TIFI-689166 format. One record per atom (N, C-alpha, C): x, y, z; residue in one letter. Coordinates in steps of 0.1 Angstrom, whole numbers, plus 5000, padded with zeros to 4 digits. Layout:
XYZA;...
END
This chain:
482849304923M;483749424924M;484549444912M;484649564908F;485449594896F;486749654900F;487849594895F;489249634898F;489749724887F;490049844890D;490449944881D;492049944881D;492649884871I;494149874871I;494549924857I;495450024857P;495950064844P;496649954836P;496449964823A;497049854814A;498549844815A;499249944817Q;500749934818Q;501149844829Q;500449834839Y;500749744850Y;500249604848Y;499149594841L;498649464838L;499549384828L;500249454820E;501149394810E;502249314816E;502649344828E;503649274835E;503249154843E;501949134844A;501349024852A;501948884848A;502048864835H;502448724830H;503848694834H;504748794837I;506148764841I;506248684853I;505348704863Y;505348644876Y;504948494876Y;504148454865E;503648314865E;504748214863E;505948254857L;507048164855L;508048154866L;507848234876L;508848234887L;508748114896L;509948064898E;510047944908E;510648004920E;510047974931V;510448024944V;511947984947V;512748074952N;514148054956N;515048034944N;514648054932S;515548054920S;516248184920S;517348194912P;518048324911P;517148434906P;516348404896S;515448504890S;514448544901S;513948454909Y;513048494920Y;513648594929Y;514848574933I;515548664942I;515748794936I;516048804923Q;516248924916Q;514949004915Q;513848934912V;512548994911V;512049054924V;512248974935I;511949024948I;512649154951I;513949154949A;514749274951A;514249394943A;514049364930K;513549474921K;512249534926K;511349444929E;509949484933E;509949564946E;510849524955K;510949594968K;511449734965K;512249754955G;512749884952G;511749964945G;510749904939R;509649974932R;508450004941R;508449954953A;507249964961A;506750104964A;507650194967Q;507250334970Q;506750404957Q;507350374946E;506950434933E;505550384930E;505250254932C;503950204929C;502950254938C;503250274951L;502350334961L;501950474956L;502850554952V;502650694948V;501750694935V;502150604926A;501350604913A;499850564916A;499650464925A;498350414928A;497550524936A;498250594945S;497550694953S;497050814943S;497950844934K;497550954924K;496450904915K;496550784910Y;495450724901Y;494150724908Y;494050684921F;492750664928F;492450794936F;493250894936D;493051014943D;492850984958D;493750904963I;493750874978I;495050924983I;495050984995S;496251035001S;497350925002S;498550964997P;499650864998P;499950825013P;499550915022F;499750875036F;498750775041F;497550785036I;496550685039I;496950545033I;497350545020M;497850425014M;499050365021M;499950445025Q;501150405032Q;500750345046Q;499850415053A;499350365066A;498650235065A;497850215055V;497250085053V;498249975050V;499150005041K;500249915038K;501149875050K;501549985057D;502349955069D;501649875080D;500349905082H;499649825092H;499349685087H;499149665074E;498849525069E;500149445070E;501349515069N;502649455072N;502949335063N;502549335051G;502849235041G;504149265034G;504749175027E;505949195020E;505749145006E;506649194997I;506649144983I;506948994984I;506148914977G;506348764977G;505648694988G;504948764997S;504348705009S;502948645005S;502648535012A;501348475011A;501048425026A;500348505033N;500148475047N;498748415050N;498748315059G;497448255063G;496548365069G;495248355066A;494248445071A;493048365076A;492048435080A;490848375086A;490148285076A;489548175081G;488748085072G;489548005063G;490947995065G;491747915056G;492147995043G;491848125042S;492248195031S;493648245032S;494148315022K;495548375023K;495448525019K;496448595024D;496648735021D;497948755014D;497948825003Y;499148834994Y;499748974993Y;501048984994G;501749104991G;501649215002G;502249324999P;502249435009P;500849485014P;499849485005Y;498549525010Y;497649405015Y;498249295015Q;497649175021Q;496249155014Q;496249145001I;494949114993I;494548974996I;493348955000N;492748825004N;492348744991N;492448614993T;492048524982T;490648544977T;489748594986V;488348614981V;488248704968V;489348784965F;489348864953F;489948794941F;490548684943L;491348614932L;490548584920L;489348524922D;488548484910D;488148594901D;487748704908E;487348824900E;488648884893E;489748894900L;490948944895L;491448864883L;491248734884N;491648644873N;490748664861N;489448674864Q;488448684853Q;488648824846Q;488748934854Q;488849064848Q;490149094842Q;491249054848H;492549104843H;493648984842H;493248864844N;494148754843N;495248764853N;494948814865I;495848824876I;495748704885I;496848644888S;496848524897S;497448564910S;497548474919W;498148504933W;499648534931W;500248484921K;501748514920K;501948664916K;501148704907S;501248854903S;500848944914S;499848904922L;499448984933L;500448984944L;501148874946S;502148864956S;503448924952S;503948904940Y;505248944936Y;505349084929Y;504249134924S;504349264917S;503949374927S;504849464930A;504649574939A;503449664933A;503549684920C;502549774914C;501149714913C;501049584909I;499749514908I;499149514922I;499949484932N;499449474946N;498949614950N;499749714948A;499349854952A;498149904944A;497949864931F;496749914924F;495549834928F;495749704931V;494549624936V;494149674950V;495149694958G;494849754972G;494249894971G;494749974962G;494150104960G;492750104954G;492450004945S;491149994940S;490149944950S;490549854959I;489649804970I;489449924979I;490549994983L;490350104992L;489450214987L;489650254974K;488850354968K;487350314968K;487050194965Q;485650144965Q;485150144979Q;485950104989R;485450105003R;485150255007R;486050345003I;485850485007I;484550545000I;484350514988K;483250564980K;481950514986K;481850394992L;480650344997L;480450375012L;481450435018A;481350475032A;480850615034A;480550645047S;480050775050S;481250875051S;482450825053N;483650915054N;484850825051N;485950895049V;487250835045V;487650725055V;487550755068W;488050665078W;487150535080W;485850555077E;485050435077E;485450345065E;485750415054G;486150335042G;487450265045G;488450325052V;489650265056V;489350145065V;488550155074G;488150045083G;487549935075G;486749965065N;486049865057N;487049795048N;488249845046Y;489249775038Y;489549645044Y;489449645058H;489749515065H;488449445069H;487549515074Y;486349455079Y;485149545079Y;484049505073N;482949595072N;482349635085N;482049765087I;481549815099I;480149745103I;479349705093K;478049645096K;478149505101K;479249435097K;479449295101K;479949285115K;480949375118S;481549375132S;482149505135S;481349595141P;481849725144P;483149725153P;483249625162L;484449615170L;485749595162L;485649495154I;486849465145I;487149585136I;486049635130H;486249755121H;486949875128H;486449915140Y;486950025147Y;488349995152Y;488649875156S;489949845161S;491049865149S;490649805138Y;491549825126Y;491649965122Y;490650035122R;490550185118R;491450265127R;491450235140L;492250315149L;493750285148L;494050155145K;495450115143K;496050185131K;495250195120V;495650255108V;495850405110V;494850465117L;494950605120L;496150645128L;496550555137K;497750575145K;498950575136K;499050485127V;500150485117V;500150605108V;498950645104Y;498850765096Y;499350895103Y;498950905115R;499351025123R;500951025125R;501450905127S;502950895128S;503650935115S;503050895104L;503550935091L;503551085088L;502451145092L;502351285091L;503251365100L;503451305112K;504451375121K;505851365115K;506151245110D;507451235104D;507651325092D;506551345084K;506551435072K;506851575077K;506151615087M;506351755092M;507751775098M;508251675104S;509651685109S;510651705097S;510451615087F;511251625075F;511151765068F;509951815067E;509751945061E;510352055069E;510352045082K;511052145090K;512552145087K;513152025086I;514552015084I;514852075070I;514052035060E;514152085046E;514052235046E;513152295053F;512952435054F;514152505060F;514652445071R;515852505077R;517052505068R;517252385061N;518352375052N;518252475040N;517052495035K;516852575024K;517052725027K;516652765039Y;516652905043Y;517752935054Y;518652845055K;519752865065K;520552995062K;520753065072S;521553185071S;522953175078S;523853265076K;525053255082K;524953275097K;523853335102T;523653355116T;523253225123T;522953125115D;522652995121D;523852915125D;524952965120D;526252905123D;526752955137D;526952855147P;527452895160P;528752965160P;529552945150N;530953005149N;530853145143N;529753185138Y;529553325132Y;529653425143Y;530553525140A;530653635150A;530253765143A;529253825149N;528753955144N;529754065147N;530454105137N;531454215139N;530854345137N;
END
């Protein structure tokens, strides 16, 4: 697999190698990276031409955090917000010198690796949602696991769109509010 990650984000990878867990600098980095997470998601979605709502839905469903390393099937681990599995680490290290620390602690590296995987899965699938399902589990290996994951991400996606539409309605109302919207306005 080829991981397409812009150089500007790769330049920061070495910073995370020196981090010691629970040190003052570790806590500062975690706070900084949590603050960058949305910016990184938007940058990755634009770079890979994937809907930011799909990227957000995958991230929300994966439920990872900056700095996380969670146990996964077969004794592997999943890192960061997009829960990137250790099966990708050798290639990431060979292609871009990315270790588990960079993958776990850098919001942008995690988002771009997640976006790269997602983009490749979508390109190889018959449709976007099959690609989304393949992000977690290939449809050919286990359709049941694939469809279960796909439906869960779709549910999150729909919720995000619903929230977006609610927000846009409020923004529209605020932008085009007239004096007649005021209950105290008296038409003389």
